[in-house]
Biopython code that builds the backbone (N, CA, C, O; Angstrom):
import numpy as np
from Bio.PDB.StructureBuilder import StructureBuilder

atoms = [
    (1, "UNK", "N", (85.228, 83.265, 91.755)),
    (1, "UNK", "CA", (85.565, 84.938, 91.931)),
    (1, "UNK", "C", (87.121, 85.064, 92.022)),
    (1, "UNK", "O", (87.889, 84.469, 92.779)),
    (2, "UNK", "N", (87.412, 86.087, 90.956)),
    (2, "UNK", "CA", (88.717, 86.368, 90.940)),
    (2, "UNK", "C", (89.309, 87.220, 92.136)),
    (2, "UNK", "O", (88.675, 88.215, 92.489)),
    (3, "UNK", "N", (90.514, 86.881, 92.793)),
    (3, "UNK", "CA", (91.028, 87.595, 93.918)),
    (3, "UNK", "C", (91.687, 89.265, 93.610)),
    (3, "UNK", "O", (92.859, 89.258, 93.236)),
    (4, "UNK", "N", (91.179, 90.325, 93.711)),
    (4, "UNK", "CA", (92.060, 91.419, 93.215)),
    (4, "UNK", "C", (92.811, 91.699, 94.063)),
    (4, "UNK", "O", (92.604, 91.275, 95.199)),
    (5, "UNK", "N", (94.095, 92.626, 93.736)),
    (5, "UNK", "CA", (95.437, 92.685, 94.723)),
    (5, "UNK", "C", (94.798, 94.036, 95.588)),
    (5, "UNK", "O", (93.919, 94.842, 95.281)),
    (6, "UNK", "N", (95.488, 93.923, 96.572)),
    (6, "UNK", "CA", (95.134, 95.150, 98.031)),
    (6, "UNK", "C", (95.495, 96.225, 97.531)),
    (6, "UNK", "O", (96.386, 96.132, 96.686)),
    (7, "UNK", "N", (94.994, 97.525, 97.827)),
    (7, "UNK", "CA", (95.647, 98.796, 97.136)),
    (7, "UNK", "C", (97.020, 98.962, 97.470)),
    (7, "UNK", "O", (97.310, 98.985, 98.666)),
    (8, "UNK", "N", (97.805, 99.066, 96.716)),
    (8, "UNK", "CA", (99.039, 99.355, 96.952)),
    (8, "UNK", "C", (99.163, 101.095, 97.876)),
    (8, "UNK", "O", (100.102, 101.306, 98.644)),
    (9, "UNK", "N", (98.652, 101.592, 97.752)),
    (9, "UNK", "CA", (98.481, 103.230, 98.577)),
    (9, "UNK", "C", (98.067, 102.809, 100.416)),
    (9, "UNK", "O", (98.655, 103.072, 101.465)),
    (10, "UNK", "N", (97.230, 102.317, 100.214)),
    (10, "UNK", "CA", (96.353, 102.293, 101.650)),
    (10, "UNK", "C", (96.529, 100.536, 102.117)),
    (10, "UNK", "O", (96.478, 100.185, 103.296)),
    (11, "UNK", "N", (96.734, 99.586, 100.987)),
    (11, "UNK", "CA", (96.974, 98.373, 101.572)),
    (11, "UNK", "C", (95.561, 97.491, 101.910)),
    (11, "UNK", "O", (95.477, 96.311, 102.250)),
    (12, "UNK", "N", (94.139, 98.804, 101.627)),
    (12, "UNK", "CA", (92.948, 98.390, 101.541)),
    (12, "UNK", "C", (92.498, 96.916, 100.832)),
    (12, "UNK", "O", (93.081, 96.572, 99.804)),
    (13, "UNK", "N", (91.504, 96.108, 101.383)),
    (13, "UNK", "CA", (91.364, 94.732, 100.828)),
    (13, "UNK", "C", (90.211, 94.839, 100.015)),
    (13, "UNK", "O", (90.001, 93.816, 99.364)),
    (14, "UNK", "N", (89.210, 95.965, 99.810)),
    (14, "UNK", "CA", (88.366, 95.973, 99.107)),
    (14, "UNK", "C", (88.348, 96.691, 98.024)),
    (14, "UNK", "O", (87.878, 97.824, 98.126)),
    (15, "UNK", "N", (88.793, 96.284, 96.854)),
    (15, "UNK", "CA", (89.466, 96.682, 95.681)),
    (15, "UNK", "C", (88.281, 96.308, 94.726)),
    (15, "UNK", "O", (87.691, 95.267, 95.014)),
    (16, "UNK", "N", (87.895, 96.933, 93.747)),
    (16, "UNK", "CA", (86.984, 96.562, 92.822)),
    (16, "UNK", "C", (87.574, 97.354, 91.502)),
    (16, "UNK", "O", (88.327, 98.327, 91.455)),
    (17, "UNK", "N", (86.953, 96.576, 90.429)),
    (17, "UNK", "CA", (87.410, 96.847, 89.081)),
    (17, "UNK", "C", (86.337, 97.436, 88.286)),
    (17, "UNK", "O", (85.232, 96.939, 88.066)),
    (18, "UNK", "N", (86.950, 98.931, 87.745)),
    (18, "UNK", "CA", (85.780, 99.521, 86.873)),
    (18, "UNK", "C", (86.785, 99.751, 85.442)),
    (18, "UNK", "O", (87.810, 100.432, 85.412)),
    (19, "UNK", "N", (86.261, 99.086, 84.445)),
    (19, "UNK", "CA", (86.974, 99.033, 83.029)),
    (19, "UNK", "C", (88.164, 98.274, 83.479)),
    (19, "UNK", "O", (88.261, 97.281, 84.200)),
    (20, "UNK", "N", (89.068, 99.018, 82.848)),
    (20, "UNK", "CA", (90.501, 98.325, 83.030)),
    (20, "UNK", "C", (91.089, 99.034, 84.215)),
    (20, "UNK", "O", (92.302, 98.842, 84.295)),
    (21, "UNK", "N", (90.544, 99.865, 85.245)),
    (21, "UNK", "CA", (90.942, 100.585, 86.283)),
    (21, "UNK", "C", (90.717, 99.338, 87.496)),
    (21, "UNK", "O", (89.845, 98.472, 87.432)),
    (22, "UNK", "N", (91.678, 99.481, 88.544)),
    (22, "UNK", "CA", (91.247, 99.142, 89.965)),
    (22, "UNK", "C", (91.213, 100.266, 90.725)),
    (22, "UNK", "O", (92.084, 101.134, 90.672)),
    (23, "UNK", "N", (90.124, 100.309, 91.529)),
    (23, "UNK", "CA", (89.741, 101.379, 92.305)),
    (23, "UNK", "C", (89.431, 100.930, 93.868)),
    (23, "UNK", "O", (88.582, 100.099, 94.188)),
    (24, "UNK", "N", (90.299, 101.656, 94.777)),
    (24, "UNK", "CA", (90.215, 101.619, 96.449)),
    (24, "UNK", "C", (89.157, 102.371, 96.953)),
    (24, "UNK", "O", (89.365, 103.582, 97.020)),
    (25, "UNK", "N", (88.055, 101.950, 97.332)),
    (25, "UNK", "CA", (87.186, 102.809, 98.050)),
    (25, "UNK", "C", (87.241, 103.368, 99.340)),
    (25, "UNK", "O", (86.375, 104.024, 99.919)),
    (26, "UNK", "N", (88.440, 103.008, 99.749)),
    (26, "UNK", "CA", (88.902, 103.122, 101.257)),
    (26, "UNK", "C", (89.452, 104.912, 100.772)),
    (26, "UNK", "O", (88.860, 105.964, 101.014)),
    (27, "UNK", "N", (90.553, 104.734, 100.157)),
    (27, "UNK", "CA", (90.930, 105.860, 99.943)),
    (27, "UNK", "C", (91.275, 106.354, 98.496)),
    (27, "UNK", "O", (92.233, 107.057, 98.177)),
    (28, "UNK", "N", (90.442, 105.918, 97.808)),
    (28, "UNK", "CA", (90.009, 106.599, 96.280)),
    (28, "UNK", "C", (90.946, 106.597, 95.120)),
    (28, "UNK", "O", (90.820, 107.226, 94.069)),
    (29, "UNK", "N", (91.974, 105.732, 95.503)),
    (29, "UNK", "CA", (93.453, 105.541, 94.677)),
    (29, "UNK", "C", (92.775, 104.647, 93.577)),
    (29, "UNK", "O", (91.943, 103.748, 93.694)),
    (30, "UNK", "N", (93.482, 105.255, 92.311)),
    (30, "UNK", "CA", (92.950, 104.330, 91.091)),
    (30, "UNK", "C", (94.513, 103.972, 90.312)),
    (30, "UNK", "O", (95.419, 104.752, 90.018)),
    (31, "UNK", "N", (94.415, 102.537, 90.128)),
    (31, "UNK", "CA", (95.682, 102.188, 89.281)),
    (31, "UNK", "C", (94.944, 100.750, 88.411)),
    (31, "UNK", "O", (93.930, 100.111, 88.692)),
    (32, "UNK", "N", (95.945, 100.586, 87.260)),
    (32, "UNK", "CA", (95.772, 99.719, 86.479)),
    (32, "UNK", "C", (96.473, 98.674, 86.730)),
    (32, "UNK", "O", (97.510, 98.850, 87.369)),
    (33, "UNK", "N", (96.143, 97.429, 86.341)),
    (33, "UNK", "CA", (96.655, 95.992, 86.932)),
    (33, "UNK", "C", (97.623, 95.949, 86.396)),
    (33, "UNK", "O", (98.521, 95.444, 87.069)),
    (34, "UNK", "N", (97.985, 96.374, 85.082)),
    (34, "UNK", "CA", (99.300, 96.228, 84.286)),
    (34, "UNK", "C", (100.271, 96.992, 84.931)),
    (34, "UNK", "O", (101.306, 96.424, 85.276)),
    (35, "UNK", "N", (100.118, 98.200, 85.158)),
    (35, "UNK", "CA", (100.969, 98.941, 85.906)),
    (35, "UNK", "C", (101.165, 98.542, 87.345)),
    (35, "UNK", "O", (102.198, 99.078, 87.748)),
    (36, "UNK", "N", (100.537, 97.747, 88.373)),
    (36, "UNK", "CA", (100.695, 97.695, 89.587)),
    (36, "UNK", "C", (101.881, 96.404, 89.296)),
    (36, "UNK", "O", (102.826, 96.250, 90.070)),
    (37, "UNK", "N", (101.730, 95.753, 88.393)),
    (37, "UNK", "CA", (102.692, 94.308, 88.129)),
    (37, "UNK", "C", (104.288, 94.807, 87.768)),
    (37, "UNK", "O", (105.303, 94.112, 87.775)),
    (38, "UNK", "N", (104.130, 96.432, 87.413)),
    (38, "UNK", "CA", (105.541, 96.849, 87.059)),
    (38, "UNK", "C", (106.074, 97.580, 88.157)),
    (38, "UNK", "O", (107.283, 97.780, 88.267)),
    (39, "UNK", "N", (105.065, 98.068, 89.139)),
    (39, "UNK", "CA", (105.442, 98.914, 90.312)),
    (39, "UNK", "C", (106.012, 97.994, 91.331)),
    (39, "UNK", "O", (106.690, 98.539, 92.202)),
    (40, "UNK", "N", (105.873, 96.742, 91.391)),
    (40, "UNK", "CA", (106.638, 95.466, 92.107)),
    (40, "UNK", "C", (108.160, 95.457, 92.294)),
    (40, "UNK", "O", (108.832, 94.900, 93.162)),
    (41, "UNK", "N", (108.588, 96.338, 91.091)),
    (41, "UNK", "CA", (110.039, 96.430, 91.202)),
    (41, "UNK", "C", (110.158, 97.975, 91.791)),
    (41, "UNK", "O", (110.179, 99.021, 91.142)),
    (42, "UNK", "N", (110.213, 97.829, 92.916)),
    (42, "UNK", "CA", (110.373, 99.063, 93.694)),
    (42, "UNK", "C", (111.415, 99.715, 93.917)),
    (42, "UNK", "O", (112.384, 99.077, 94.328)),
    (43, "UNK", "N", (111.534, 101.050, 93.736)),
    (43, "UNK", "CA", (113.024, 101.797, 93.724)),
    (43, "UNK", "C", (113.523, 101.514, 95.194)),
    (43, "UNK", "O", (112.811, 101.778, 96.163)),
    (44, "UNK", "N", (114.905, 100.912, 95.323)),
    (44, "UNK", "CA", (115.541, 100.972, 96.480)),
    (44, "UNK", "C", (116.664, 101.512, 96.563)),
    (44, "UNK", "O", (117.273, 101.707, 95.512)),
    (45, "UNK", "N", (117.209, 101.873, 97.723)),
    (45, "UNK", "CA", (118.556, 102.516, 97.841)),
    (45, "UNK", "C", (119.122, 101.852, 99.229)),
    (45, "UNK", "O", (118.603, 101.933, 100.342)),
    (46, "UNK", "N", (120.172, 101.259, 98.905)),
    (46, "UNK", "CA", (121.211, 100.598, 99.936)),
    (46, "UNK", "C", (122.513, 101.593, 100.468)),
    (46, "UNK", "O", (123.292, 102.260, 99.787)),
    (47, "UNK", "N", (122.443, 101.445, 101.762)),
    (47, "UNK", "CA", (123.455, 102.037, 102.128)),
    (47, "UNK", "C", (124.961, 101.499, 102.297)),
    (47, "UNK", "O", (124.988, 100.270, 102.227)),
    (48, "UNK", "N", (126.160, 102.061, 102.491)),
    (48, "UNK", "CA", (127.260, 101.342, 102.826)),
    (48, "UNK", "C", (127.628, 100.024, 102.862)),
    (48, "UNK", "O", (128.425, 99.399, 102.162)),
    (49, "UNK", "N", (126.737, 99.600, 104.037)),
    (49, "UNK", "CA", (126.751, 98.298, 104.569)),
    (49, "UNK", "C", (125.828, 97.316, 103.703)),
    (49, "UNK", "O", (126.219, 96.149, 103.669)),
    (50, "UNK", "N", (124.871, 97.567, 103.127)),
    (50, "UNK", "CA", (124.142, 96.950, 102.370)),
    (50, "UNK", "C", (122.633, 96.874, 102.938)),
    (50, "UNK", "O", (121.836, 96.021, 102.549)),
    (51, "UNK", "N", (122.307, 97.932, 103.973)),
    (51, "UNK", "CA", (121.121, 97.984, 104.329)),
    (51, "UNK", "C", (120.323, 98.856, 103.513)),
    (51, "UNK", "O", (120.862, 99.772, 102.893)),
    (52, "UNK", "N", (118.958, 98.633, 103.454)),
    (52, "UNK", "CA", (118.041, 99.142, 102.773)),
    (52, "UNK", "C", (117.282, 100.562, 103.537)),
    (52, "UNK", "O", (116.446, 100.542, 104.440)),
    (53, "UNK", "N", (117.823, 101.652, 102.911)),
    (53, "UNK", "CA", (117.114, 102.823, 103.219)),
    (53, "UNK", "C", (115.707, 103.149, 102.822)),
    (53, "UNK", "O", (115.246, 102.728, 101.761)),
    (54, "UNK", "N", (115.069, 103.832, 103.587)),
    (54, "UNK", "CA", (113.819, 104.170, 103.318)),
    (54, "UNK", "C", (113.939, 105.930, 103.712)),
    (54, "UNK", "O", (114.710, 106.386, 104.556)),
    (55, "UNK", "N", (112.976, 106.739, 102.873)),
    (55, "UNK", "CA", (112.553, 107.971, 102.977)),
    (55, "UNK", "C", (112.009, 108.043, 104.484)),
    (55, "UNK", "O", (111.012, 107.415, 104.841)),
    (56, "UNK", "N", (112.822, 108.936, 105.406)),
    (56, "UNK", "CA", (112.535, 109.252, 106.570)),
    (56, "UNK", "C", (113.321, 108.498, 107.555)),
    (56, "UNK", "O", (112.946, 108.464, 108.727)),
    (57, "UNK", "N", (114.218, 107.986, 107.227)),
    (57, "UNK", "CA", (115.420, 107.333, 107.770)),
    (57, "UNK", "C", (116.561, 108.139, 108.514)),
    (57, "UNK", "O", (116.756, 109.249, 108.019)),
    (58, "UNK", "N", (117.237, 107.865, 109.435)),
    (58, "UNK", "CA", (118.553, 108.755, 109.724)),
    (58, "UNK", "C", (119.814, 107.929, 109.563)),
    (58, "UNK", "O", (120.103, 106.786, 109.917)),
    (59, "UNK", "N", (120.566, 109.019, 108.816)),
    (59, "UNK", "CA", (121.847, 108.025, 108.337)),
    (59, "UNK", "C", (123.208, 108.962, 109.061)),
    (59, "UNK", "O", (123.074, 110.139, 109.395)),
    (60, "UNK", "N", (124.582, 108.132, 109.226)),
    (60, "UNK", "CA", (125.527, 108.843, 109.544)),
    (60, "UNK", "C", (126.643, 108.885, 108.214)),
    (60, "UNK", "O", (126.852, 107.988, 107.398)),
    (61, "UNK", "N", (127.071, 109.804, 108.269)),
    (61, "UNK", "CA", (128.233, 110.248, 107.006)),
    (61, "UNK", "C", (129.269, 109.419, 107.463)),
    (61, "UNK", "O", (129.517, 109.575, 108.659)),
    (62, "UNK", "N", (130.182, 108.299, 106.674)),
    (62, "UNK", "CA", (131.122, 107.559, 106.906)),
    (62, "UNK", "C", (132.595, 108.068, 106.229)),
    (62, "UNK", "O", (133.585, 107.342, 106.141)),
    (63, "UNK", "N", (132.529, 109.278, 105.836)),
    (63, "UNK", "CA", (133.478, 109.576, 104.661)),
    (63, "UNK", "C", (133.469, 111.438, 105.046)),
    (63, "UNK", "O", (132.395, 111.940, 105.377)),
    (64, "UNK", "N", (134.388, 112.077, 104.982)),
    (64, "UNK", "CA", (134.429, 113.572, 104.978)),
    (64, "UNK", "C", (134.227, 113.819, 103.403)),
    (64, "UNK", "O", (134.971, 113.361, 102.535)),
    (65, "UNK", "N", (132.938, 114.731, 103.152)),
    (65, "UNK", "CA", (132.354, 114.923, 101.977)),
    (65, "UNK", "C", (132.230, 116.522, 101.799)),
    (65, "UNK", "O", (131.488, 117.335, 102.351)),
    (66, "UNK", "N", (133.285, 116.675, 100.773)),
    (66, "UNK", "CA", (133.270, 118.066, 99.977)),
    (66, "UNK", "C", (132.089, 118.683, 99.404)),
    (66, "UNK", "O", (131.375, 118.002, 98.667)),
    (67, "UNK", "N", (131.804, 119.869, 99.650)),
    (67, "UNK", "CA", (130.680, 120.466, 98.694)),
    (67, "UNK", "C", (131.276, 121.287, 97.496)),
    (67, "UNK", "O", (132.166, 122.137, 97.454)),
    (68, "UNK", "N", (130.367, 120.662, 96.420)),
    (68, "UNK", "CA", (131.028, 121.458, 95.438)),
    (68, "UNK", "C", (131.009, 122.940, 95.291)),
    (68, "UNK", "O", (129.916, 123.152, 95.816)),
    (69, "UNK", "N", (131.269, 123.627, 95.088)),
    (69, "UNK", "CA", (131.126, 125.032, 95.081)),
    (69, "UNK", "C", (131.393, 125.810, 96.277)),
    (69, "UNK", "O", (131.220, 127.026, 96.360)),
    (70, "UNK", "N", (131.808, 125.080, 97.164)),
    (70, "UNK", "CA", (131.963, 125.937, 98.327)),
    (70, "UNK", "C", (133.225, 125.211, 99.135)),
    (70, "UNK", "O", (133.509, 124.097, 98.696)),
    (71, "UNK", "N", (133.959, 125.650, 100.167)),
    (71, "UNK", "CA", (134.723, 125.543, 100.960)),
    (71, "UNK", "C", (134.354, 124.732, 102.282)),
    (71, "UNK", "O", (135.268, 124.508, 103.076)),
    (72, "UNK", "N", (133.019, 124.262, 102.571)),
    (72, "UNK", "CA", (132.355, 123.343, 103.444)),
    (72, "UNK", "C", (132.889, 121.822, 103.249)),
    (72, "UNK", "O", (133.111, 121.299, 102.157)),
    (73, "UNK", "N", (133.038, 121.260, 104.427)),
    (73, "UNK", "CA", (133.158, 119.923, 104.201)),
    (73, "UNK", "C", (132.052, 119.304, 105.458)),
    (73, "UNK", "O", (131.940, 119.744, 106.602)),
    (74, "UNK", "N", (131.395, 118.295, 104.908)),
    (74, "UNK", "CA", (130.468, 117.376, 105.924)),
    (74, "UNK", "C", (131.554, 116.301, 106.722)),
    (74, "UNK", "O", (132.194, 115.380, 106.216)),
    (75, "UNK", "N", (131.528, 116.675, 107.888)),
    (75, "UNK", "CA", (132.624, 115.754, 108.556)),
    (75, "UNK", "C", (132.068, 114.120, 108.611)),
    (75, "UNK", "O", (130.892, 113.796, 108.442)),
    (76, "UNK", "N", (133.212, 113.171, 108.892)),
    (76, "UNK", "CA", (132.962, 111.930, 109.229)),
    (76, "UNK", "C", (131.908, 112.121, 110.392)),
    (76, "UNK", "O", (131.949, 113.131, 111.094)),
    (77, "UNK", "N", (131.119, 111.295, 110.549)),
    (77, "UNK", "CA", (129.917, 111.136, 112.028)),
    (77, "UNK", "C", (129.169, 112.081, 111.855)),
    (77, "UNK", "O", (128.461, 112.342, 112.827)),
    (78, "UNK", "N", (129.036, 112.767, 110.889)),
    (78, "UNK", "CA", (127.546, 113.694, 110.977)),
    (78, "UNK", "C", (126.366, 112.889, 110.769)),
    (78, "UNK", "O", (126.176, 112.089, 109.853)),
    (79, "UNK", "N", (125.565, 113.200, 111.760)),
    (79, "UNK", "CA", (123.934, 112.518, 111.609)),
    (79, "UNK", "C", (123.076, 113.452, 110.928)),
    (79, "UNK", "O", (123.058, 114.661, 111.158)),
    (80, "UNK", "N", (122.375, 112.860, 110.093)),
    (80, "UNK", "CA", (121.403, 113.471, 109.318)),
    (80, "UNK", "C", (120.139, 112.610, 109.782)),
    (80, "UNK", "O", (120.164, 111.428, 110.125)),
    (81, "UNK", "N", (119.060, 113.430, 109.723)),
    (81, "UNK", "CA", (117.816, 113.227, 110.258)),
    (81, "UNK", "C", (116.827, 113.242, 109.094)),
    (81, "UNK", "O", (116.833, 114.226, 108.354)),
    (82, "UNK", "N", (115.983, 112.244, 108.870)),
    (82, "UNK", "CA", (114.861, 112.270, 108.036)),
    (82, "UNK", "C", (115.476, 112.686, 106.685)),
    (82, "UNK", "O", (115.330, 113.837, 106.272)),
    (83, "UNK", "N", (116.328, 111.530, 105.828)),
    (83, "UNK", "CA", (116.376, 111.938, 104.732)),
    (83, "UNK", "C", (115.273, 111.368, 103.862)),
    (83, "UNK", "O", (114.484, 110.511, 104.259)),
    (84, "UNK", "N", (115.270, 111.929, 102.583)),
    (84, "UNK", "CA", (114.216, 111.641, 101.509)),
    (84, "UNK", "C", (114.974, 110.883, 100.327)),
    (84, "UNK", "O", (116.026, 111.272, 99.819)),
    (85, "UNK", "N", (114.286, 109.774, 99.988)),
    (85, "UNK", "CA", (114.959, 109.250, 98.160)),
    (85, "UNK", "C", (114.634, 109.708, 97.252)),
    (85, "UNK", "O", (113.442, 109.996, 97.149)),
    (86, "UNK", "N", (115.287, 109.907, 96.480)),
    (86, "UNK", "CA", (114.843, 110.325, 95.024)),
    (86, "UNK", "C", (115.028, 109.505, 93.946)),
    (86, "UNK", "O", (115.384, 108.473, 94.516)),
    (87, "UNK", "N", (115.028, 109.261, 92.775)),
    (87, "UNK", "CA", (115.580, 108.579, 91.692)),
    (87, "UNK", "C", (116.422, 109.615, 90.982)),
    (87, "UNK", "O", (115.801, 110.659, 90.782)),
    (88, "UNK", "N", (117.451, 109.608, 90.624)),
    (88, "UNK", "CA", (118.300, 110.352, 90.073)),
    (88, "UNK", "C", (119.252, 109.590, 88.874)),
    (88, "UNK", "O", (119.570, 108.414, 88.700)),
    (89, "UNK", "N", (119.498, 110.653, 88.256)),
    (89, "UNK", "CA", (120.143, 110.207, 86.760)),
    (89, "UNK", "C", (121.772, 109.731, 87.460)),
    (89, "UNK", "O", (122.420, 108.688, 87.378)),
    (90, "UNK", "N", (122.050, 111.182, 88.225)),
    (90, "UNK", "CA", (123.352, 110.193, 88.659)),
    (90, "UNK", "C", (123.313, 109.577, 89.842)),
    (90, "UNK", "O", (122.163, 109.171, 90.011)),
    (91, "UNK", "N", (124.311, 109.187, 91.150)),
    (91, "UNK", "CA", (124.076, 108.428, 91.860)),
    (91, "UNK", "C", (123.523, 109.119, 93.260)),
    (91, "UNK", "O", (123.131, 108.505, 94.253)),
    (92, "UNK", "N", (123.588, 110.466, 93.095)),
    (92, "UNK", "CA", (123.135, 111.034, 94.445)),
    (92, "UNK", "C", (121.561, 111.064, 94.387)),
    (92, "UNK", "O", (120.814, 111.801, 93.743)),
    (93, "UNK", "N", (121.233, 109.814, 95.445)),
    (93, "UNK", "CA", (119.919, 109.323, 95.471)),
    (93, "UNK", "C", (119.307, 109.955, 97.056)),
    (93, "UNK", "O", (118.096, 109.899, 97.272)),
    (94, "UNK", "N", (120.067, 110.426, 97.893)),
    (94, "UNK", "CA", (119.441, 110.901, 98.893)),
    (94, "UNK", "C", (119.560, 112.263, 99.268)),
    (94, "UNK", "O", (120.632, 112.713, 99.673)),
    (95, "UNK", "N", (118.323, 113.093, 99.140)),
    (95, "UNK", "CA", (118.087, 114.130, 99.205)),
    (95, "UNK", "C", (118.097, 114.743, 101.308)),
    (95, "UNK", "O", (117.517, 114.096, 102.179)),
    (96, "UNK", "N", (118.594, 115.556, 101.474)),
    (96, "UNK", "CA", (118.695, 115.961, 102.889)),
    (96, "UNK", "C", (118.851, 117.241, 103.042)),
    (96, "UNK", "O", (119.044, 117.954, 102.058)),
    (97, "UNK", "N", (118.795, 117.731, 104.257)),
    (97, "UNK", "CA", (119.477, 119.196, 104.891)),
    (97, "UNK", "C", (120.362, 118.734, 105.723)),
    (97, "UNK", "O", (120.330, 117.579, 106.146)),
    (98, "UNK", "N", (121.253, 119.606, 106.044)),
    (98, "UNK", "CA", (122.615, 119.421, 107.191)),
    (98, "UNK", "C", (122.590, 120.766, 107.836)),
    (98, "UNK", "O", (123.076, 121.763, 107.302)),
    (99, "UNK", "N", (122.076, 120.762, 108.863)),
    (99, "UNK", "CA", (122.504, 122.271, 109.572)),
    (99, "UNK", "C", (123.876, 122.794, 109.458)),
    (99, "UNK", "O", (124.913, 122.160, 109.652)),
    (100, "UNK", "N", (123.769, 123.891, 109.156)),
    (100, "UNK", "CA", (124.943, 124.593, 108.840)),
    (100, "UNK", "C", (125.430, 124.728, 107.376)),
    (100, "UNK", "O", (126.088, 125.666, 106.927)),
    (101, "UNK", "N", (124.987, 123.611, 106.695)),
    (101, "UNK", "CA", (125.454, 123.255, 105.056)),
    (101, "UNK", "C", (124.098, 123.795, 104.173)),
    (101, "UNK", "O", (124.180, 124.517, 103.179)),
    (102, "UNK", "N", (122.991, 123.345, 104.692)),
    (102, "UNK", "CA", (121.844, 123.338, 103.575)),
    (102, "UNK", "C", (121.379, 122.180, 102.837)),
    (102, "UNK", "O", (121.869, 121.071, 103.046)),
    (103, "UNK", "N", (120.617, 122.341, 102.130)),
    (103, "UNK", "CA", (119.844, 121.058, 101.327)),
    (103, "UNK", "C", (121.263, 120.411, 100.453)),
    (103, "UNK", "O", (122.063, 121.209, 99.966)),
    (104, "UNK", "N", (121.421, 119.288, 100.352)),
    (104, "UNK", "CA", (122.450, 118.626, 99.571)),
    (104, "UNK", "C", (121.887, 117.241, 99.268)),
    (104, "UNK", "O", (121.111, 116.662, 100.028)),
    (105, "UNK", "N", (122.421, 116.640, 97.860)),
    (105, "UNK", "CA", (122.288, 115.367, 97.818)),
    (105, "UNK", "C", (123.501, 114.637, 97.941)),
    (105, "UNK", "O", (124.586, 115.070, 97.555)),
    (106, "UNK", "N", (123.340, 113.653, 98.420)),
    (106, "UNK", "CA", (124.989, 112.617, 98.522)),
    (106, "UNK", "C", (124.249, 111.228, 97.936)),
    (106, "UNK", "O", (123.044, 110.987, 97.859)),
    (107, "UNK", "N", (125.470, 110.350, 97.525)),
    (107, "UNK", "CA", (125.417, 109.143, 97.087)),
    (107, "UNK", "C", (125.347, 108.278, 98.372)),
    (107, "UNK", "O", (125.841, 108.550, 99.466)),
    (108, "UNK", "N", (124.636, 107.185, 98.022)),
    (108, "UNK", "CA", (123.848, 106.181, 99.618)),
    (108, "UNK", "C", (125.647, 105.261, 100.076)),
    (108, "UNK", "O", (125.793, 104.746, 101.184)),
    (109, "UNK", "N", (126.591, 105.241, 99.188)),
    (109, "UNK", "CA", (127.912, 104.791, 99.612)),
    (109, "UNK", "C", (128.574, 105.519, 100.672)),
    (109, "UNK", "O", (129.549, 105.068, 101.274)),
    (110, "UNK", "N", (128.079, 106.572, 100.886)),
    (110, "UNK", "CA", (128.866, 107.443, 101.619)),
    (110, "UNK", "C", (128.405, 107.385, 103.032)),
    (110, "UNK", "O", (129.076, 107.895, 103.928)),
    (111, "UNK", "N", (127.197, 106.733, 103.272)),
    (111, "UNK", "CA", (126.252, 106.733, 104.621)),
    (111, "UNK", "C", (125.887, 105.421, 104.941)),
    (111, "UNK", "O", (125.759, 104.452, 104.193)),
    (112, "UNK", "N", (125.706, 105.538, 106.386)),
    (112, "UNK", "CA", (125.370, 103.989, 106.579)),
    (112, "UNK", "C", (124.022, 104.737, 107.583)),
    (112, "UNK", "O", (123.969, 105.893, 108.002)),
    (113, "UNK", "N", (123.204, 103.826, 107.731)),
    (113, "UNK", "CA", (122.008, 103.615, 108.597)),
    (113, "UNK", "C", (122.233, 103.885, 110.131)),
    (113, "UNK", "O", (123.146, 103.357, 110.765)),
    (114, "UNK", "N", (121.378, 104.699, 110.629)),
    (114, "UNK", "CA", (121.872, 104.995, 112.010)),
    (114, "UNK", "C", (120.783, 104.316, 112.924)),
    (114, "UNK", "O", (120.885, 104.370, 114.149)),
]
sb = StructureBuilder()
sb.init_structure("model")
sb.init_model(0)
sb.init_chain("A")
sb.init_seg("    ")
for serial, (resi, resn, name, xyz) in enumerate(atoms, 1):
    if name == "N":
        sb.init_residue(resn, " ", resi, " ")
    sb.init_atom(name, np.array(xyz, "f"), 0.0, 1.0, " ", f" {name:<3s}", serial, name[0])
structure = sb.get_structure()
C-alpha cells in the first residue's frame, strides 16, 4: 500500500486520494500531489542575524528607519510585536503595526528576532 503524505494544513495522517487530489478528512483540505512537492520550498525570511522569522514573532529594530513621506522615524530598539510575513517584489517582507507610526513594511535586514 502506498504511503500518502500528511495533510500540509493540519498534519492529519488520514489523507486519501480522490482522482488527482489528496483530501484530508479531518480539516477538509484538498491539494494535489504535484503542488505539495513544490510547496516544500516554503517562503522563509531571515533577520539581520540569520535567524528564521515566522508570522507572529516579535522583532527589535536595529537601525533608525526613516518613514517615506513623513518626518517620523522608527528609533533603534523599538520592539515590534506580532509581525506578519508577506512575499513581496521588493525586499519589504515584514508587515507590522508600530504604535504612534501606523502600519508599515520593513526590510528584514533592519530587525532582529526578540
